[in-house]
N, C-alpha and C positions, 0 to 999 in steps of 0.2 A: 679540572684536574689538579689537586694540590701539586705544588713544586715544593720539596723541601730541600734547602741547601744544608748540608752538615758535613763537618770536618771528622768522619769515621771512616773505617776502611769499607769497601763494597762487600766484603765477605763476612762482614758483622751483621747478624740478624735485627733488624729494627723492631723493637718493641710496640704494639699496636697501640695506638692512644685511646682512651675511654671517651668516646664522642659517637654521635650518631651520624655517619658520612651519608645514609640514605635521606635525602633530604625531603623526595618525593612523598607526600602522603594522600591519598584520594579523598576527595570531598564526599561527605557522608549523603547528602541529598543536593548538589548542584545539578541543575537540568542540562544545561546546554555547555557547561565548560568540563574540563578534564581535570583539573588542579584548584580552580579560583572558586570560591564559595559564593554564592549568590545569597541576596537578601529575600527571595520570596519567601511567602509562609505556605503553610498547608492548613485544611482543615483540621478541627479536633478530632483525636483518634486515628490520625492518619499513619500508617507505618510502612516501612520500607526496608530492603534488606539489600546489599550487593556484596559481591565476591569480585577482588580486583587483584588481577596477578599482573607484575611489573618486573622487566628483566633491565639491569644498570650495568653497565660497563666502565670498568676504570673509574670509579667515581674518588678513588684515595690514593695516589701514588706518592712514593718516597723519592725524592730525585737526591743522589749523592752529590759532595762535592765536586767529583769527577765526572759527572754528568749521567752515571749509571743508574738505573729506575729500577724500583721494587715495587710492585702492586700489592700494597697491604690491603685493598679490597678490589678485586679484579674482577671477578663476575659475582652477581648477586640476583637470585630469583626471590620477589618476595608476593607472599598471597597475604591481602588485607582481607578480614571478613567483619563487614559493617551494618550496622542495624540503627535505625532511627524511630523514634516516635513522639508525634506533636500533641502538646496539650496547652491550650490557650494560647497560641503563637508563639509556643517554647518548643524549640525541638530537643529532647535530648537524646544523644548518640553514642556508640561505643565503636572503637576501631581496634580490632585484634590482629597485630601483625605477625603472620609466620614465615619465617626465611627456610625456604625449600633448598636453597643454595646460598651460601657465602663463602667465598674462598679467595685468598691472596697467592700469589707467585710463590714457589720454593724459596723458603728462606722468609715468609712473612710468618710471623706468630699466628695471626688470628685467622679463623677460619670455621665452619661448621655452620650446620642448620640448628634449627630452634625457635622459640618464641622473641618474639621482639618488645616493646615496650608497651605495653596496653595503655589505650587512651580513653578517656572520658570526655566528651564533647557537648556542649550546648552552645543553643545558638537561639536568640532572642529577636523577634522583631520589634522596631521601633516607630519605623513609617512604613505602611504599606505601598507598594510600588504602584496600586491601582487607584489610590486616592492622591499620592504625591509626585513630583517629578521626577524624584527619586527614591526606591526604596532601600530603608536604611535597617541594618540590624546591627546586634552585638553579639561576639562569640567569645568563647572560653573553652580551652582544652587542657585538661590533667594529664601528663604522661607518667605513667608508673614505672619505675626500675624493675621490671619485670623479664628481662633480657637474659637468654640461656644459653646464648653462641658466644663463643670467644671473639667473633669479629667486631671491626667497628661499626655496629649497627643499633647501637643503645646508649644510654647513658647511665652514670653509676648511682645517680641518686634521682629523685621526682623533679620534674619540669615540668613548664608550663606556657600557656600563650594566652594573649588577650588580644582581640582584634576588631577593627569596624569594618562592616561589610556594606559596600553598596552597589545597587544593581537595578537595571532598567530594561524593559523591552521597549524596541522601535520596532513594531510589527513583527517581521520575520528576525530581527537582529536583537542579541542580548548583548549588553556590555557591564562587565562587574569589575570591581577591584576591593582588595582587602589592604589593610594598613594595620599592623598591630606589633605589638613587642613580645619576645620569647624569653622565658626565664630559664638557665641552664647551670648545671655543677660547671665550673672554670676547669678547663683543660689547657694547660701551657704545652705548646707545640715549638716547632723551632723556629718559625717566622709568623706567629700569629698565635695572640691569645685568643683561646675558643671560649666565650661567656655570654653573657645576656645581650639579645640581637633585636635589632630594627628586622622586620620583615616585611615586603609586600607582593602581592600577587595582582596580575592584570589579566582579565582573561575575556573572550568574546565569542558568540556563537551564532551561527546564520542557519535557518532551517530552511533546507532547499524543497523539500517537499515536507507535508505533515508527517510526522514522527521520525526525521531524518535531517540530519544536516552536520555542517562542518566547525571544527573549533580550534583556538588559539589561545595557548596559555604563556605567559614569560611571569616566572618567578625569581625572587633572590631576596638576598637579605644581608644586613651590615651588621658588623660586632662592633658594639658602643665604645671598647677601648681599643679600635684599630682604625688607623687612618684611612680615608678613601681611596689614598693611591694604593693600598696593598691590596692585591686581588686575592690572596689567599683567605682574606677575612670577608669576602663579598661575593660568594658564588652567584649566577645567574646561569638561566635555565630557560629555554624553550619546548613547548610541548604541544606539537600540532595533531587534530584527530577529528574524529566526529561522534556521531551517535545514530541509531536507527531502533525505532521502536519495533522489535520482531513481532509481539503478540499485544495485545490490549493492555496489558499488565507487565510486560517484559521489554527491556530497554539492553543492547547490547552496545559498549562503547569502547573504542579502540584509538590507540596514537601512539606516535613517536617522535622523540627530541633529543636534545643533546645539550650539553654546555655550553655556555655563551663566554667564558674565560676561565683561566686556571684555577678557580678558587676552591677550597675544601669542599667536597661533595659534588663538585660540578662535573660530569662523566663525560666520556667520550660518547655515550649513545643510551638512548632509553626507550623501551618498547611497554607501552601498557594496553592491556586488554581486560574488559570487566563486564559481568553481566548482573542485572538488576532486577529483584523484585519491584515494581515502581508503579503502583495504580496513578492514574489520572488523579489530578486533585479536582475535588467537587466539593464547593461550600453551599450545600442545599439541604438543610435539616428537613424538610417538608418533601422533598425528592420530587419539586414539579418542575424544574430544569432551569426557575429561576432562581439564581446565585442569593444569598443572605442580604447582601449588602442592598441590593435593588429590590427585595420582597418586602413588602409592607406588611404581609403575612405569613413570617416564617415557618411557624408551626401549622398553618393551614393550606394545605396544596390549592391552587389556583385550577379552575375548572375547564379554563380554555373551549370557552364558547364563542369566542370569538369578540367577546364585549370586555374591554378593559382587562385584556389576559395579559399585560404587561406588568400590573400591579402587585401579581401574586396572590389575590384574595379572589375567594368564591364571590357569585353575583347573585341576586334574587331572580327572579323567572315570573313569565307570563304564559298562560296557557292560551297556544297557537292550533286552529283550526285550519287543517289542510285539504284541499278540493283539487282535484285532477280531472280535465273536462276536456272534451276535444271542441273542433270549430262548431260542431250543434249545440254544444252547452251540455249534452250527455256525460256523464263519469267513463273516464277510459279505468275499467276494472283491472285490466291485467297491467296497468302502469306500477314499476317500481321508483318510489320515491326517496332520496337518500337526503339526510340532513344531518351537518356537524352539530351535536351537541357536547355538553360538557363530559357527558359519559362517553363520547366516541362518535362516530357516523351511524346515524338512525337510518336503519332501513324500514320503510312502510309499503303500503298498498295507494289507491286512489283517495281514500279520506280517511281521516285520523285525527288525534290530537296528540299535541305535544307540549310540555311544559318547556319555556325557552327563555333567555336573558333578554332583556332588552339591546338592540345592536345590529348591527348588518351583517347577514348571512347568505349564502348560496344554496339554491335549492336545485338536485339535479333529479330529473324524471326520466325515463325510458320507459318503451313499451312496442310490442311487436309492430310494425308497418305505421309508425309515427317516430318523426324525428326526436331525437334526442333533445331534452329541454334544460337550458342552465339559467337559471332564473334569480338575480339579487333580489333581497327582500328585506325590510327594514319593520323589525319589532318594536312597537313602542312599548312604553312603561305601561302597565295596565294590567286588569284580571284578565282580557282574553283580546284574541284579535284572529281575525280570517284569512288566510292568503288562497288566492284561485290561481291555478296555473293552468293555461289552456296549451293543448300540443296541436301541432298540424302534420297531417300525413306525410310519411316519409317514402311511397312506393311509386315505381312509374312502370313503364311497359318497353320493351327490350322488341322491336320488330325485325327478325333475323332472316337473310336471305344467304344460301350457300351454295357457291359453284363451285365446279372443278376449273384446272387447267385451261380447257376451252369451252368453259362457260356452262357445261353441265350439271342438271340439277343433282346435288349429292345427299343422301341420308347420313345421318348421324345423330349425335347429341351436343348439346350447349349448357352451359350455366354460367351464371353471374352470383359467385359466392355459392350459398346452399341454394338457391332458387335455379331450378333446370327446367330445360326443356326437350322434346324428342323432334329431331329435326328429320321432316318428312316432306319429299318430294322438293328439296331444298330450302323450306321454310318453316320457322317456329317463332312461338312469343312465348317471351319470360316476363313474368311479373317480379322486379327486384326492388330492394330497397334504394330510395334515392341517393344520389351522390357520386362520387368518381369510383369505379370499380374496374373490373377486369372482366371481359366477356371470354371464356374457353370455348373453342370450337373443337369437334374430334369426329373425325371420318375414318373409315378401316381404309389403310393402307396411303393414308396420307399425314403429313404433318401436323401435331396440334397447334392452332394459330390461337394466339392470345393477342385480344383487342383491348385497347383503355376505351372505357365508354363513360359518358356521365349521364346517368340517371337523374331525369327532373321529376320530381314529385308531379303527379296528376298529369303526365306528357307521354308522347310516346316518341321513342327514340329509334330511326331506322338506320340498320347495318349491314350493307353487303360484306361477305369474308369469300375470298377465293382461297382454295386450299391449294398447296404443292406436296407432291409425292414426300414421302416421310424418307429420312436418311438413317434413321434410329428406332427401335422397337423396343417397347418393355418386355420382357419375361418375365417368367416365376425367379430364374438364377440371374439374368444378366439384362443389362442394355444391351440389346443387339444392333452393333452399326453395319448399315448396308454399303459402306464404303471404308477405305482406309484410310487410317492417320499418317498423312508424309510429314518426313523430317528431313533437313539437309543432309547430304551424306556423310556418314560415321557423326553426324552432332546430334545436339540435341532442342535442335531449334526447329518449332513446328514451322511447315510453309503454309503460305497466306491459304492456299488451296484446301486447307483442312479447317479454316475459320469456320466454315458455315455449318459444317458437320459438328463440331465441338460446339458450337452456338446452339445447336439441336439438343445436344446431351446435355447442355448446363438448362435448356429450357424443360427437359422433362424432369429432371432433379429439383427443380423450383416447383415444377406443377404436381410432381408427387412426393410429398414430404413424408409419406409413409415409408418412403424408402430411407432408412436411417443411417446404412454405412455402406459405402460403395468402394471396391478395393481396384484402383487403377493399375492393371497391371501391362509390362512393356516386355515384349517377347523379342529376340532377333534369330537370324538364321544362325549356322553353326560356322561360318565362315570367321576365321579370327581365333584369338587366344580365349577360352573360357571366361577368363576374369576379364578381360576386354569387353567381352560381350555382357557380361553381368554389369559393369559400370554404366556400359550405353545404355542399357534397358533401366536400369535405374532412372539414370538420367533421364531419360524420355519419359517417363512413368510421371516422374515429379514434373515435368514441364507441362505435361498434360493437368495433373492435380493445379498446378498453379493457375494454369489458363482458367480452368471451371471457378475457382476461386474469383479470381480477379472478374469473372461474369457474375458473381454474387451469390455463388454456391457455400453454405458454411464450411469452413475446414473443418469442423468436427465432423462431419459426414462423409469426408475422404482420407484415404491413406492410400499409398502410392509403393508398388512394389516391381522390383524387376528380376524377372526369371533367366536372363539371357538366352543360352539355346537349350536350356532343361525340359522345356516341353513344347516340343515341335509337334504341328499338325502332322506332318509330311516327314518322315526323318530320312527321306531320299536326298542325296546329291545333286539336285537337280534346280535348275534356274527358277521352274515354277515351284519347287518346293521351299526354295530361298524365300521367294517373294510370299508365300503362302504363310511362312514362319515367322517372317517380319511384321509385327502386327502388335495393335493395343486393343485391350479388352476391359470391360466395364462389369465386374462381377459383382452381384449385390449380396452383403455379408449377413445385414439384418433389415428386416422387414416388418412394419405392422399391419395385420390385416391383408387385402388383395391389393390388385394393382389398380383399382377405382373402374375396372370395365363392370 
């Protein structure tokens, strides 16, 4: 904030000086800073656009000899419309400032909205940051006297800037610095001659996560004809903020700052918000994901066949004959063979021919009742090559015995994955794929038992399962629980005695993926206020839902809702009715097909 000491009456209106007290100008293409330009380049044909909005408070204040102050520019809201285009590592840009508000206190002559000084901006890369320790660029700016406002936010004639720009990325950290000279029409003030200036900007950014981070900028200037000990001629300001890439091509930036001394244009406060169309920079003419500086064939795309895939060039091929056989040497005719080629993954059968480039590859083969096979192969340079893949059988046998609580033989059904059997007189046999799996055993009136089994190819595994009476049963509309869920009195804390019941409900939901959506309902009796009961029932329903989530149930399958006292089973005001009405229910809202019976 400028302090002018003048020997005039405080009642006399101060003439507004012809200078630009709005020192902030948003950069056209800086990525991780809000004020400081960076030296990073963009590919030919790259273009971007930004809309920046900033509010500034008291950048220009007149102080009379008696200490009275007059805000020549008290409040300003400025919008900058910026655009840039890159050709041969030179970015040309334009900055159109529009003042939506520019006002001073009563007694100040300058105010009003309007167009600011339009600027034409150019930046050319001298040293690329990815090849040299520091990226270096030169910049220039021409400001045209297009101001249409009476406020001190522009110059009476053309002005310009020349600057040196340096920057580098150190992982997620960016450091940038600008040093330059600004050429301005001279304006004489009470305690400073406002003319050509040396300016500096220092900026840093830290990418906290991909596409988002924080920044800090410090900017200032020195008038060449003013001593360093005159703060009026050397305003300095800081701006802290950050950025977030909202979508692939759009970036939101925001920041806030204030002046660091009492120089001309150094404000009490500044707030900046901008939104940019800013596509990711890709230097890749042939679009093969290998940047041009690393691409030996920048106009011919790499074929990505796992052979010299980093040089950016397509490669020669060899005719490869594939054969998939079992342990007996016969073809496994239902085999599905997948090989990655320059055309992408190639899928075929048990015997086929495929042109491939010399190099190392992985062949993946699958077939029903055989182990999935992944085999590394080496294709040599030559006219032809044969690859033979041998598969091993992948199924074994589970011999199951099913007993009740007293050791009685039960009837039912069982499955390991899609392999099933019918349990008769307490016994059945399942042929199942080898490897770890889960054995599901069901019997009417009993809780489904889930047992981890390790099926060994070509061998039998004996399993005995004892069934326990069910606490919950799946119907078309609900999961009916045969016991109550108990909570601590007047609380949402589930009592430990109900854990086994809720574990069984969670097991049912994991067993029946066709149940897509369940509503956990909480109900209370009619004692207490309706609002209290509604809150209590919602809290209890939420607690049950969270318990099921903690047991591995997908949260997307569960909703919770408290009904309070609104849906009683028995509307009587008796102890038995109260007990009946206090309950948790599990209502099926969405389901695919039947219940698995």
